[in-house]
C-alpha positions, 0 to 999 in steps of 0.5 A: 503272754500274748493274752496278757497284753491283747484284751480281746472282745467280740463286738457286733459292728460294722462289717462287709463279707459279701454275703448279700442276704441279711443275717438272721441274727444281726440287728441295728437301732439308732437314736437321738435326743437334744440336750435341752437347755432353759433359761435358768441355765445361763450363763453357762460357760460363757454361753448366754443364749441357745441357736441350736441344741447339742445332741446325744447319738446312739447306734446299737448293733447285735448279732445274737450273741452279744451287743455293741453300741457306739455313742456320740455326745456333741460337746468340747470333750468328756472324762470318766464320769461323763462317759460312764453315764451313757455306758450305764444307760447302755447297759441297763436299758439296752443291755450293752456290757459297758466294755462293749460300748465306745463313747466318742465326743465331737470336739464341738467347741461351741457347746459347754462341757458336761459337769458330772458330780460337781466335776467339770471338764475345762476347755481344751483347745478353744482358740481363746480358751485357757488350757483346761484340766485333765480328764475328770478333773475340774478345769477352768470351764468347771463349775464356778470357773472363768466364763460366767459359769453358775453351779446351778446351771452347770449342774441342770445341763448335766441332768439335761444331758443324762436325760438325753442319753437315756431317750437315745438309748431308749430310742435305739434299743426300741428300733432294733431291727434286721439290718446290713452294713457297707463301707465307703470312701469319699471326699470333702473339702471341708477343712484346712490346715491351721498352722500358718507360716509368718515371719515371726513364727508359726501361728493358727489361722488358715494355711491351704498349702499345709497338708489335710486329709480330705478323704470322708470314711463313711460307714451306713447301716441299712434296714430291711427297706434299704433306707439307712438306719444310721449314717457314720462320718469320720472326718479329719476336721475340728468342727468349730465354725463359731469357736470363740465367736460373740454370735449372741444378741447380748455380745455374748456366746450362743450355745451350737452343736457347730459343724458336727451338728449342722452336718448331721442335721442335713443328712438326717433331714435328707433321709428323713424318717428315723435316720441317725447321722453320727460325726467322728472326729478324725486326726485333726489337731492341726485342721480347722474348717475351711471358714471360720466365723472367729478367726485369726488373720495374718497381717502385713507386718507379720502380727495376727489379728482376730476377727468375728463374724458374730452372728452372721457366722451361723450362715457360714456354719449352715453352708458348711453343714450343707457341704460336709453332709452332701459330701457324706450322703454322696459317699453313703449313696455309692455303698453297697451294703452287705451282711454277716460281720465277723468282728474282733476288737482289740485294746491295749494301753502302751506308754508314751513319753510326756512333757514335764510341763505344758505352756499355758500361753498357746492361744493365738493372742499369746503370738507366734515363737521363733524358738522355745525351750521344750522341757525335759521329758517327763515320766512316760504316761499310759495311754489306751488303744483300741482297734475294731476289725470289722471284716476287712475295715479296720477302725484305730481309735485314741483319746488324744487329738491326733495331727492330721498327717499322722492319721493318714500314715496310719491309714496308709500303712495299715494292712486293711485297705479300709481303715478309719482313724478316730480321736476322742475315743472313751475319753480325751487327752488334748493334743498329740503332734508330730515330729515337724510341729515340734520343729516348728514350735507351734501352739499345739506343740507347746500345749501338748502334755506329750513329748516329741516322739509320742504320736509316731510311737502311737501310730507304730503301735497302732499299725503293729496291732492291726497287722497282728490282728491280720495274722491271727485272723487268718485274713490274707 
């Protein structure tokens, strides 16, 4: 029964064992490639120009017995088709089995979704965007949808994405070298709670008094020269500094990798050479960057108004990218890397309660509400969970955007002292919030496909998985 419930795979990834020498078999390589745009792609999901390119980043680790890969795509979200392209490239060019690859998206909503096979990933969570379809379905941002999308441009961008994946994988596979790994936790004042109390209910804006997890887990993978092959940062903030900002020269949107791209580029430029920096979004459904170009502010009469810096917002983005990048570098430099990882990965699918319907007027322009009639719970839905154990490091991952307090709860209750909670893992499922959000009738609670109690169930299950992993491994 246990083997039926627990799908186990031995993955080579980050580990700490206290052995100072390099393992003869442990190797790592990393690669990065930009998703190239061209004038014929515009308009593309409302974008009519490019400020900075979105990228694909890949990390491959090999212990001599099997290979594992982490892929990171700078896009708002991705379904099975987009993820499948990355996994297929990793298998073909680097010998990484699909089940050993985990593909993350950064949720950078200042870059377009990627349409594969004429299927688009609709906008999911942008301040002024209508809710998109489920993963793998044609949402409003898909080909031909609102926002000035054109099918030829979407197809060209998908082709550019495929090329970027192949290049990044080839770079990673071609740079494999003896390596060692370390883990550390820094801090960053990069985010703020975005649920704001107003006389008319809870709105979206900036709430410094709300809960924010400012911890900054970092993984450092070193080569034989002690320089980082890759730096992986796990941040509890949505990288949306330029989300919905009319920052283009023509009054429309300019494509950008946003905060994930700015911070990653800062780390890469600081270390120089071929170091690749990877941004993994933590539990951040209720977290926004501490400053945003386009934002909602509370008026004296209790209403909310939108304000936009426009193109000047890119200066804010550069400063925040420098702040987060510097914080990640500080954490990276404090890490003493070790070698010979021992790895275990557990995958499990659980049932969680869903809402029978989802409110479509959940953006800030719909206004806060003082009451809301949540629907009766719908049919329970399957939700995949994954936990990677790397020595005394545990990395639980889920598809939905999770409330920050729930992520902190998972880390606090984990039996492993080093725990990194990651969302947008191998897919997306939009919002998953805690009971307090439901009590406050927040936009995230009204817009979630998951019913009250789902987040708490996920937290409990992930902690139980980690406890069973610790017990079965004999790691006391």
